[in-house]
N, C-alpha and C positions, 0 to 999 in steps of 0.2 A: 636906634642902635646902629652902629657903624658896620662896616664890611667885616665878615667873619675873619678871624685871625689867620686861618689856613689859606684863605684867598689872598690876603695881603702878603703872606709869606710866599706863596706860589709866584705872585707877580714880582716880588722882590728877587727871588731866585732867577726868574726868566730875564729880568733886566740886567743880571750879571753877565749874560752871554748873548743876548739878542737885543736889537733895537725894537723896543716895544711900541714905537710910534709908527712902524711900517704897517700898512693895511692890505697890500696886495697879497692874495693867497699864495702867490709864487715866492713870496719873501717872508711869509710867516710860518711858524712851526707850533702853533698852539696845540693841535691835536697830539703831535709827537711829544711835546713837553708834558701834556696831561698824563700820557701813558708812562713816561719816564718818572713822573712824580707819584704815580699810584702803583708803581712796581717796586717792591722791596728789594734792596740790595742784600743778598744773603752771602755771607762769607763762609767758605768751606776750607780755605787754606790759612794756616796760621800766619799772622801778619796782616791779613786783610781786615781783621777786626779794627785795625788802625784806620782803614779807609772808612769804615762805618762810623767810628768815633769822630773823624774829621767832618764827615757829612752832618752828623748830629750837632756838632759844634756851630754850624751855620745858624741854627735856631737862636743861639745865645747872641750871636753877632747881629742877627735881624732885630731881635728885641731891643738891643742897645741902640742900633742905628735908627730904628723907627721910633725910639723913645716911647716904647710900650712897656707898661709895668710887667714885671716878671710873672709869667703864667707857669708855675712849676709843673703843673699837670701836663700842659701842652709841651713845654720845653723838654720834659723827661720821657716823652712817649718812646716806647721801644722801637727799634728799627730805624732804618735810614732808607730813603728812596734812591733809586738809580740816579735821578736828577741831582739830588744832594751829593751823592758820592762822586759823580762826574764833575760837578762844579768844584767841589772841595779838592778833588785830585788835580784838576786843571790849575787850581791856585797853587797847589804844592809843586806842580811841574814848573809853573812860572817862577817860583822861588828858586828852583834849581837850574834854571836855564835863562836865556835871554828872550824867550818867547812869551807873549802875554797869555794870561789865563783864558781869555776869550778865544785866542787863536788855538791854544791847546785843546779847548773844549771841542771846537769845530774839527780839529784834526782827529780827535777821537770819534766824532760823529762820522767823518769821512771814512776812517778805517773800518768802522762797523757797518757802513752802508746806510746809516740812518739820515745822512744829509739829504737823501732823495725824498724823504717823507715830508715835504713842505705841505701846507694846507691845500695848495692848488693841485696836488697830486691825488687828492682824496685818499689819504692813507688808510689802509685796512689795519685796524688795531692788532689783529692776530699776527700780521707780518712783523709789526714792531715787537710784539711780545715774544715771537719766536727768536728774533735777534737778541733780545735781552736775556731770554732763557739760555741761549747758547753761551753768552758771556758769564752769566751767574753760575751755571752748572758746568762750565768749562768743557763744552762739547765741540769747541773749535779745534782746528788742526794743531798738532804738536809745535809747528813753527809759528803759531800765533795767527795764522790767516783765519779771519772770522772773529778776531778779538780786537781790542783797542790797539795792540802792538804787533802787527805782522812783522816777521823777521825771516828773511830768506834762509839764513844759515845759523840758527841759534846753537849754542854749545850744549843745551839741555832741552828737554821737553818743557816748553813754556807753561803748559797746563799745571805743572808742578811747582811753579814759582808764584809767589804773591805778586800783586799788581805792581808794587814798588820795584821789585826786582825785574819784572817784565819790562817796565818802563826804562830801567837802566840798561837792559840788554838792547832795547829798541834804540836808545840814544847812542849806545856804543856802536851798534851795527851801522848807524848813519853818520858816525863821526861827529856827533852833536854834543858830546860831553863838554860841559863848561868847566 
């Protein structure tokens, strides 16, 4: 029997945003990515259901690219992981800007402070979970500090905006609209 489908999928997701050939613990993020992949993205603002749907759509793409017969039960599992949502959103951001999905993903990681959790830093799972909970339950600052999209002077409380509109506010504040 081959490798379990979920392991193949996890490795496929990781390869979208990291060089999986790196072996130095200061350059790898396996532990962080495992937590991202086992943490469910929960949407509480209307519109963020689209982020969940985008993340789940990656399963279909994976099956097609890997030439794996459709596994309807696996493909239609409820929920979307934070890793799926972040990768899918980075790809959506790439489509709307001139920046690559991989660069967007790492900009999100930097904004969240998750870039510091390389394997060489011996990351504490709870520290990662706390950051993810802050994002999911929107306990970051009104100006987005502590979120994917910090913004010094937003016109509104960013916690009340769905992720897509937070992203657009972020781009606008940085004069990065394309």
